[in-house]
C-alpha positions, 0 to 999 in steps of 0.5 A: 359909911362902910356897907357892912358889920363887926359881924361880915368882918368876924364870918369873914376872916374865919372864913379865909384866916386873912388879917382884920384889917386887909378883912376890912379894907376887901369889904370895904373896897367891895363896898360891902360884899363879901363875895366880892371881896374874898375875889379882892385879898385872893388876888392881892394876895396873888401878887404879893406872893411873889413879894414875900419869897425871901422871907423865912417860913419857920413857923408850922406843923407835924400832920402825921397819919398811920395804917399800921404799915405804912406812916407818913407825914408831912412839913407845913411852914408858915411865917408867925406861929400865929397863922399856924395856931389857926383852924384853917391852916390846920385843916389846910395841912390835914390835907396836904397829909391826906393828899399824900396818903393817897398819892403814895408821894414819897418825894417832896417834888411827886407831894407838890403834884399830887393832886388837892380838889381840883388842882395841885398842891401847888396850886392850893398852897399858893392860892391859901398862901395869897389868901392866908396874906404869910408866905407858905412851903410844904417843907418835907414829907417823909413816907415809912414802910414796916411790918409796925409802924406807929405814931408817938410824940417824943418831947426834946429837952431844952439844950444845956447851957453852956460856960455859966461859970465864966465872969463875963457870962456873970457878968451880961447876965447882969447887965441883962437884968440890968436892962430890964430885959427879963420883963419880958423875958422872965426868965422861970415859969411854971407848968400847969398841974394838968399839964398840956392837951395837944390840939388833938386832944392829946393828954401830955400830964408827965408836963405838968408842975414843972419849971422851966427858962425860957425866958419869954412870958410867950405874950403878945408886945407892942415891938413897933412903934417907930421911934428914931425910925426902928421898930418892928411894924410891918404893917401887915395884921396876924390874926389877933395881932397887929403888925407891930405886934410879937411874942416874946421870943423863948430865948433857951437855946438860942446860942445854939444857932450859929452850930445848928442851923449855920447862920445867926439872922434872927427876928421873924423874916431874918433881918437882924444879923446878928444880936446886937442887930437884933436887939438894935430892931427892938422898938415900943415896948422894946424900946427902953431896954434898947435905950439902957443897951445903947448905954452901955459901955463896949465891955458890957454891951459884948457881957451881956451877948456873951450870956446870950449865946451860953442860952 
């Protein structure tokens, strides 16, 4: 019988930011000793650092600070937005920013070598990644000096769709609905009247009462039931999400990925080399849509892909 309680699991998760299953396994192995469990999580994470090198860390946040004449901005990346929204990650990113400001670092190498706590930024980054269980990286640093330097938030508009009147694109949209893709990739959403509030408390009222077309419900879905050996299940818990649960990726702008990023790798780790492979990786709740797509005649599948390229 386990020598720990749900409160112990909660406390260690809050301390480390590690996934629930990782915390439970560590507490079980440590026979309920929280300090030993913390060390187990850290060592396990360090051993797996090299295995995560090939993963994409495309989520994360920007932390910025200015004193009026000098502005510093750092980008800290994680694999998933669940980690990026974790308070531990936010605190860590602010510590990286503080190290950047204190050291005067103006490039990435200088920042990674800058003092932070009892080591360097790179040391702390690796140690934190070992506990979190995801690939983490400091993506970039920008340092600006001038007579008047201030911070502002620029909200970018969604890129306009292309080829919307193309008959094949229109047929592809029909195939999109026929395959029931819209049940998760919801076409239209409405923002709440009062707008948005950022983590720092900044109010953005102009984002309220807007009609948007993100092609996402922004919810978690089980995508990993290993039906016929295919499914998105990494057996890795991140935040509240189990290894088979993924947030529906917004599709707006996705048709420009090759032009902007220079590749067509999709899904959280780039395992899908194109739209078709991304669809075929759907399992769990997405299994039915995948099967409907597979049963379509080739010309209808091509039309659906053409529609996705127009987004």
